[in-house]
Backbone as CSV, one residue per row, in Angstrom:
resi,resn,N_x,N_y,N_z,CA_x,CA_y,CA_z,C_x,C_y,C_z
1,MET,0.842,-1.157,0.000,0.000,0.000,0.000,0.901,1.238,0.000
2,ILE,0.538,2.238,-0.780,1.282,3.491,-0.823,0.917,4.309,0.417
3,VAL,1.920,4.716,1.156,1.745,5.528,2.360,1.936,6.998,2.013
4,CYS,2.985,7.299,1.273,3.319,8.676,0.914,3.103,8.859,-0.587
5,ILE,2.091,9.637,-0.920,1.783,9.882,-2.330,2.828,10.793,-2.957
6,CYS,3.316,11.776,-2.193,4.297,12.730,-2.731,5.552,12.033,-3.247
7,ARG,6.004,11.024,-2.511,7.250,10.335,-2.853,7.040,8.894,-3.316
8,SER,5.795,8.463,-3.434,5.446,7.089,-3.843,6.158,6.053,-2.966
9,VAL,6.026,6.228,-1.649,6.662,5.334,-0.687,5.603,4.396,-0.123
10,SER,5.894,3.099,-0.169,4.947,2.106,0.326,5.185,1.788,1.798
11,ASP,4.222,1.110,2.391,4.381,0.667,3.780,5.550,-0.297,3.908
12,ARG,5.809,-1.090,2.889,6.944,-2.020,2.922,8.270,-1.268,2.996
13,VAL,8.368,-0.160,2.280,9.588,0.642,2.306,9.766,1.282,3.682
14,VAL,8.677,1.759,4.271,8.749,2.344,5.619,9.175,1.274,6.623
15,ARG,8.598,0.075,6.521,8.980,-1.015,7.437,10.441,-1.425,7.226
16,ALA,10.907,-1.417,6.002,12.305,-1.755,5.726,13.234,-0.691,6.323
17,ALA,12.837,0.570,6.236,13.637,1.640,6.837,13.674,1.477,8.354
18,ARG,12.538,1.113,8.944,12.492,0.872,10.399,13.415,-0.276,10.766
19,ALA,13.372,-1.344,9.997,14.234,-2.502,10.265,15.710,-2.148,10.121
20,ALA,16.007,-1.161,9.288,17.394,-0.725,9.080,17.838,0.310,10.112
21,GLY,16.924,0.685,11.025,17.315,1.586,12.100,16.619,2.927,12.149
22,ALA,15.713,3.199,11.231,14.970,4.465,11.246,13.783,4.300,12.188
23,HIS,13.938,4.763,13.423,12.908,4.543,14.434,12.115,5.791,14.789
24,THR,12.342,6.887,14.055,11.580,8.112,14.271,11.053,8.609,12.935
25,LEU,10.070,9.489,13.010,9.502,10.059,11.792,10.576,10.783,10.986
26,SER,11.431,11.541,11.654,12.466,12.270,10.927,13.484,11.325,10.294
27,ALA,13.779,10.205,10.960,14.708,9.229,10.387,14.094,8.539,9.175
28,VAL,12.798,8.231,9.226,12.111,7.627,8.073,12.074,8.634,6.928
29,ALA,11.804,9.902,7.235,11.777,10.931,6.189,13.149,11.065,5.527
30,ALA,14.202,11.008,6.329,15.550,11.104,5.773,15.883,9.888,4.906
31,ALA,15.431,8.716,5.320,15.754,7.482,4.601,14.895,7.261,3.364
32,THR,13.611,7.676,3.436,12.689,7.334,2.355,12.031,8.535,1.685
33,GLY,12.011,9.665,2.368,11.292,10.834,1.880,9.878,10.911,2.413
34,ALA,9.340,9.806,2.915,7.973,9.790,3.436,7.869,10.686,4.658
35,GLY,6.883,11.572,4.652,6.663,12.471,5.769,7.434,13.758,5.672
36,GLY,8.197,13.926,4.632,9.026,15.114,4.501,8.446,16.220,3.645
37,ASP,7.346,15.957,2.963,6.775,16.985,2.087,5.493,17.560,2.693
38,CYS,4.344,17.177,2.199,3.086,17.801,2.615,2.656,17.406,4.027
39,GLY,3.092,16.241,4.494,2.766,15.816,5.852,1.520,14.968,5.992
40,CYS,0.793,14.743,4.926,-0.439,13.946,5.021,-0.187,12.514,5.481
41,CYS,0.990,11.990,5.233,1.282,10.597,5.568,1.916,10.423,6.941
42,ARG,2.208,11.503,7.630,2.938,11.400,8.902,2.226,10.522,9.921
43,THR,0.911,10.633,10.011,0.155,9.807,10.959,0.317,8.337,10.626
44,GLU,0.251,7.986,9.357,0.397,6.594,8.948,1.820,6.100,9.175
45,VAL,2.818,6.918,8.904,4.207,6.534,9.163,4.396,6.291,10.657
46,GLU,3.871,7.167,11.503,3.982,6.980,12.947,3.264,5.720,13.402
47,ARG,2.119,5.409,12.780,1.396,4.180,13.121,2.246,2.966,12.785
48,ILE,2.884,2.977,11.633,3.749,1.866,11.231,4.935,1.755,12.188
49,LEU,5.516,2.872,12.573,6.645,2.839,13.496,6.243,2.282,14.859
50,ALA,4.993,2.473,15.252,4.521,1.997,16.547,4.143,0.511,16.534
51,GLU,4.036,-0.084,15.353,3.680,-1.507,15.262,4.785,-2.384,15.847
52,PRO,4.416,-3.543,16.378,5.454,-4.497,16.771,6.267,-4.899,15.544
53,CYS,7.566,-5.053,15.730,8.442,-5.404,14.607,8.206,-6.830,14.129
54,LYS,7.851,-7.704,15.067,7.617,-9.108,14.741,6.662,-9.690,15.769
55,ALA,6.217,-10.904,15.547,5.234,-11.526,16.428,5.751,-11.666,17.855
56,GLU,7.009,-11.999,18.027,7.619,-12.143,19.346,8.625,-11.018,19.544
57,PRO,8.217,-9.930,20.220,9.141,-8.808,20.380,10.324,-9.152,21.279
58,CYS,11.398,-8.435,21.085,12.575,-8.582,21.936,12.207,-8.149,23.349
59,PRO,12.847,-8.708,24.375,12.562,-8.275,25.753,12.781,-6.772,25.900
60,GLY,11.798,-6.095,26.484,11.891,-4.664,26.698,11.626,-3.814,25.475
61,CYS,11.181,-4.418,24.397,10.939,-3.682,23.154,9.815,-2.663,23.349
62,PRO,10.049,-1.394,22.978,8.985,-0.401,23.100,7.862,-0.618,22.097
63,ARG,8.054,-1.533,21.144,7.024,-1.812,20.146,6.324,-3.135,20.404
64,SER,6.329,-3.595,21.649,5.605,-4.822,21.974,4.121,-4.572,21.752
65,ARG,3.335,-5.602,21.706,1.900,-5.440,21.454,1.260,-4.523,22.486
66,ALA,1.654,-4.585,23.731,1.090,-3.718,24.764,1.492,-2.268,24.520
67,ALA,2.721,-2.041,24.137,3.201,-0.679,23.919,2.704,-0.101,22.610
68,ALA,2.233,-0.949,21.689,1.788,-0.470,20.381,0.565,0.426,20.489
69,THR,-0.151,0.360,21.607,-1.318,1.218,21.779,-0.929,2.600,22.269
70,VAL,0.324,2.781,22.711,0.815,4.072,23.181,1.369,4.824,21.983
71,PRO,1.018,6.107,21.816,1.582,6.861,20.691,3.102,6.820,20.714
72,LEU,3.708,6.787,19.544,5.158,6.645,19.417,5.891,7.746,20.172
73,ARG,5.437,8.969,20.084,6.133,10.059,20.775,6.154,9.820,22.277
74,ALA,5.048,9.350,22.838,4.997,9.088,24.275,5.909,7.931,24.638
75,ALA,5.931,6.900,23.805,6.782,5.745,24.075,8.246,6.111,23.987
76,ALA,8.578,7.053,23.119,9.968,7.455,22.938,10.371,8.578,23.886
77,GLY,9.408,9.068,24.665,9.708,10.141,25.598,9.756,11.515,24.952
78,GLU,9.290,11.616,23.710,9.294,12.898,23.012,8.008,13.646,23.356
79,HIS,8.088,14.921,23.457,6.919,15.737,23.763,6.886,16.924,22.817
80,ARG,5.690,17.305,22.452,5.516,18.498,21.626,5.268,19.679,22.542
81,ALA,5.762,20.804,22.139,5.488,22.023,22.903,4.037,22.404,22.703
82,PRO,3.367,22.891,23.748,1.936,23.258,23.607,1.737,24.431,22.695
């Protein structure tokens, strides 16, 4: 499925970037271009980043099934200014 229309980036490409170490929206944008233009895909990119990486997460993984319900910014300790 295409996630970023501006750059024609699929969910598979975003997941591959995550597997290669891009664990933030800005890192995915740098690696793939997704989320770097109009911003319409940022929510979907963040949702993909919050997914568990695999069925059996590593011990302490912030992307475990329980943690997947927590927004990525909160799980990563990032906060937006009000």
